[in-house]
N, C-alpha and C positions, 0 to 999 in steps of 0.2 A: 586080255591079257592079265595075268597072274605071275604072282613073286610069292612065293609061301602062303597064298593063301590072300595075297593079295590084288584087288582089281585096278589098273591104269586107265583110265577113260581117259577114249581120245575121240575127235572130229579128222574127218581126211578132205580133203577138200583139192582142189583140180581136178586131172583128167584120171580113171583109173588105171590100174597099175597095168602095164603093156609095155611090151620089146622095145628097147629106145626110150625110154620115158626115164628123165631125170626126177632125183625122191630127193623131198627134202626131212627132215625131223626134226620134228622143232620144242624145247624142253620150257614147260609154264614159269612164269618167276611167283614169287608165292602171292598165294590170293585165299579169302577168307574159305571160299566154296571153290568149284570145277564151275569155271563158265563155257563152256565150247571152244574156247577157243579163241574167244573176243578179244582180248589183252593184245593180240597180236595181228588183228584184221587187217588195219591197214600193211600190212607187209606182206601178209599173204593171200589179199588181192593179187598183187605184185606179181608174188611165187609163181602163182596158178593161170595168173594171165599170162603167162611169158612159156605154162607148158606142164611146169613140175607138177608133181603127185603130190603133196604134203598133207604129212601127220603132227597133229599135234596131241601132246600127251602131258597131261596132267602130270609135273615132276614132283607133287609133293606125295600125289599116293602112295607111293613106295614106301613111304617115310613110319615105322612106326616108336610104337620103348622104346625097342631094341637098338633104335639108331642109333650111335654115344657122339657122330663126329658127321661129319660134309666127307670125309674117305670111308665112310662105312656106306655110304648116304649112295656114296657114288658105284662101288664095291657090288651092288644091288644095280643097279641102272648099266653097269658093264658086262652084268651077265644075261639082261634082257637086249643088249643091241641086233642078238643076231637073229634075234625074233622081230625085229623089223624088215630084216631084205637089209639090199646092199640101199647104201646113202649118201649122196651125193652131195650134200649140202646138210650139214649139221649147224644146228641153227637155237640161239638161248635168249632168251628176257631176263633181267636180272639173276634171280633164284640158278634158274634154267642156265644163264649163258655161263655162269660157275661151275655147272654140271658140264655142259658142254666139252667147256676147257679143260675140263676136268677129264674129261671122256675121249679127247686128241689122241691118246698115245693109241689109242683103243681100236683104231679106225682107220683106213684103208689110207695112205700116204700124203697121196693127191687130191684127198676130200676139201672139201670147199668149207669155210667156217664163217657165220654171221651173226653177231651178237648185235643186241638193243642196251644197255648200260648192266651189259653182265659183268662183275668185278672178277680179276685173274687173282689182285690181293685183296686186302682192306687193312685199315689203320687206325689210330685210335681213336678218331674222327666220326666215320663213319658206324664203327663197332658200340661207340653208346649212341652212335642216333638207334641203331638198328636196334639194343638193348631195350632202349628206354618202349621201343613198343613195344616190345615181346615183353612184356613183366608186365603189362598195361593185360596184354592177351593171356596171362599165365595165371593171371591173381584178382582174375572172375569181370572183368571188363575189356572186353572183345569190341565194344561200341566208339568208346574214347579211343584205342588202338587203333580202331581201322580209320577215326578222324587223325586222330596223326599223323597217319603213315599216309595218310590224300592228302594231308598239307604239304612231307615232306615229298610229296613223288611229282607236285609245283616248281615250276620254277623257282629259282631266289628272287626276292623281291616279288612275287606275287599275292593280289590282292584281288578280292572276290571282287568278278566285275557287274553284279546285279544282286540284288537282296535275296533271289531263291539263291543262289551259290553259299552264302552264309545260309541259310533256314537249313539249306542240305549237312553243313556242317553240325549244325547243334540236332538237326535231329542225328544224327550220325555217333555225338554225345552220348544223346542221350536213347540211343538203343538200348534192346534186353540185350543180359550176355547170350551168345555161343558159344556154348562146353565147344566144338567143333571148327568153328572158326576160329574158335580161341589155341586151340590144340594147334591146329596149321600154320596162325600165322608165330605163336613163340617158338613154333619147334621150326618151320624153315625163317627166321631172322635168324635165330641167333645160330645156326649151321653155317649161318654166313662171316662170323667171330670165328677170325683167325686163318681164313681162308687165305692162300696161295699159290697159286697152280703157274706160278711166272715161267719155271722151266719147261714144264708142259706145252704151255704156247709155246716158245721160243725154240721151242724143238720142232715145233709142227712145220713139214714142207709143202702143206697145201696153202692156196689161199686162203685170207685173216681179216674179214671186213668187219672194226668193232666199231658202234657207231654211240657216240653219249653225249649229252646236254654240257653244254657250258653254264650255264644255268642251273647244276642241276646240287640238290642239297646231300645227295644221298654217293651214288657210285658217277664217278670225274672222270678224267683223264688221267687223272695220278693213284686210278685202281686198275691202270690196263699194264694188259703185257702184249711184245708184239715183238716178230724179228725183223730182219729186215726189209724183205720181201711180204710183209704183212702190211695193213693201214688205218689207223686210229683216225676216225673223222668225227672235229667237236663242231656238233651246231649249237650255233649261236642263240642264246637269248633261251634256248629250251633245256627242263629238267629231269626227270628220270624217263619222260614219255615221251621223247623228242616225235616217235611214229606217229603220233598224234599231232603235237604241238606244231611241227612241220612235216604233214605228210607229206605235203608236194618236193618238197627240199630230201627225203626220205627215201622217197617209192625212186626219184630218178638213180640215187644213189645206189640199194640193192638195184637195179633195173643195169647203169650200167656196168657195177659187180660181177653180174648174171652170164650178160655179154661176155665181156672179158676173160672170165674165164670158162666158158663155152658149153654152159648151162643151161643155156636157150634154144 
C-alpha cells in the first residue's frame, strides 16, 4: 500500500481472508525500523489462534517532513483505512495506540478496540521523557536515544538481571548513529507530545480494552481515557510492554475480551 508514494510495510497472520473471518488491524509503536510485527507477537498469537486474520502495519511509514502534527498524521491513516477492508478489531501499541484511538470516529460504531500502553493524552512528565529521547535521536545520537528508550520501557525500578543486559545497554549507547532510525524515533516521539484524543475515545460506542503497566515509566493509567462501557486494566509490576513482561496474564485478558465481544 502507498500514500503519496510512501510504502506501508505490513505483516499478515492467521487465516487468509475469507467470508466470516474477523479482521484485526494493528498499528505499530515507534520503532527504529520495521520489525515485521515482532513488537506485538504475544498478542498476535492470541488473535490468530482465536481465528482472526491479523494485519500488522508499520505506523510510522506514513510519516514524512510534511507531517507537522498528530492530526495531520492521523489524516493520512484515515485516508487509508478503507484499503484494509472491514476492520472488526482495531489495535495499537504506544504511538499506534494513540493513532488507533484518534481513528475511532472513522470506523464502524461496533468496532472493538484493543490498546496496549496507548496514550489517549499526555502530560508534562511523559512529554519531557519523550522529548529527551527524541532530542538525542534528532541530534545525531540514535544509539543513545535507543539506549534511553530501552531503559524507559522497562518497569520503574528495573535493574538488569545479568551482566549481558548491562553489556547490551552499553553497546546500544556506543552504537553508531543511524540517520533513518534517528528520524523515525524523533518524529514518532515528538508527535505524541500534546496528544489528547479523550473525546474520540469516550464517544466510541464499541467495546474497548486498554492495557497498561502499573510500573510504566511512560504511559500509565493517568494517560488513558474510557467510557463507562470500556475497560482499562492495569498489569501489576509491568512497564510499557506488559504483553512481554506478563504474557500469560495479558493473553488471558485478550482471549476473554475476544470471547465476550463475539470475535472468536
